[in-house]
N, C-alpha and C positions, 0 to 999 in steps of 0.2 A: 591506601586502598579504603579507608574510612573515606576519605575525602571522596575519591571516585562514586562510593555510595550514595554519599552524601547530595552529590551535583545529579546523579541519575533520579533521586528520589526527587530533588528539585526542578527538575524537566519534566517528571511526570506530573508533579504539584501543579507546574505551570500549564503543563497541556489540558489537565482538569478543569482550570480555572478558566482558561481559553474556551472551551467546549462550554461550560456552563455559561459564558459571558454570551457566545452566541446563540445558545438554545434560549437564554431566557431575555435578551437587550437588557440584561440589568445597567443601571446606570454607573458612569463612570464615579469613582470617589477618591478624596485624597489619599484614603487608604491604598488602593490598586494604584497610584502613581508612587506612592512611597514604598510600594512592594518593588516596582521595576527600578526604583532610586537604589533600593536595597541590593536588587539584583547585581544592578549595573557596577556599584561598589564592590561586590563581592567577585564580580569580574575583573576588574582593575587589581584587588587583591592577589587573585589566582593568577597574574602575571598575562592577563590578556591582551595588554597593549600590546604586548611581544609577539604572542603566538596568534594571537586571533583579534588583530587591530581591525579587520574591516566589519567582522561581525559588532563588535563592541562598538564603535562608529556607528552601526544600523540600528545598535539599540539606542544609543543616546538620543540619534535623531530622532526616531519614533516617540521618545520621551518628550523630547521637544514641541514635537506636535501635539502630542497628547494633552499637555498644559495648554498651548494654544485654542485646542478644542475645546477644554474644559473653559477657559476663560471665556470663548463665543459664546456658551452655551448648549454646545454638542456633545452632550454627554454620553450618547450612544459612540460616538465617533473618537471619544476622548477613551473611553473605555477599550474599544479593540485597541485601540492604538497603544494603551498602557499593556494592555495583555502582549501585544507584540514585541514592546519593547523588552518584557520580562522573558519574555521566550529567544529572543536574538542573545540577550543577557545569560541565558541559560545555555547557548549555544557557544557562546564565546568561551565560558567558564570550562565547557567539556572538551571544546579545541583545545583550548590552554592547556588543560591535564593532559589532553592526549598528548600532544607536543612535548611536553615536558618529560613525560615518561618515556618517549620514543628517543629523545635525548639523553637519558641516563641508561637506556637500553644500548644505544648506540656505543656510549662511553663505556660501557660492561664488557661491550663485542669487543672494543679495539685493545682494552686491558687483556682480556682473553686469548686473544689473537698474540698479542706482545709475550705473555705467558707461556703460550704453547711455543712461539719460535724460541723462546729461552731454553724451554725444557729441551727443545731438539738439539739445539746445538750443546748443550749439555751431555748428553746422551750420544752424540755421534761422535764415533772414535776419532773419527780425522782431525779434530778441532782439538785445540791446545788445552788442557787439563784447567780449570779453575784455581787458583793460587788458593792454599790452605788461610784457614783463619789467624789472625795474630796470637790468639789463645793457643792453637794448635801447632805443636812443636813443629810438625812435617817427619817428611823421610829423613833430613839433613841430621836431626836431633837423635835419631833412634842410633844404639851402636849397629856397629858392624856384627853380621854373623858370623861366628866361628869357621873358617873353612882350612881344611887340610891341603887343599890342592895351592902349588906353588904361583906364584905371582909373575 
């Protein structure tokens, strides 16, 4: 849950950075490119390669393009591309988190269905009873009740 909140906060922060970049046409700096790199690294740690490969690859491509634009002296384009790379990486993180959580939910549902099935089987009078545990002597070890009836 904490990771999901952190991811959401990161996405909001990235959106604010993008909005500020569009409004002020701030030049790209090495710091903005580094932020995009860090977000991509975070996405890789979040297993985005497995769950959000497309989004992760888009982020990487935009980061490469941002570096090229900065190298060519087009700071405005580099800034936009770095911001988009960071947003794509944030989306990859959110997608990976969602898929990971969904996989855990599916696994829990399967386990629950198995447990419910086992419970129904044990409660059904038509099924064979479950044998007692080894520590339980069971009905065989219990003394027979005294009976006055002839055999």
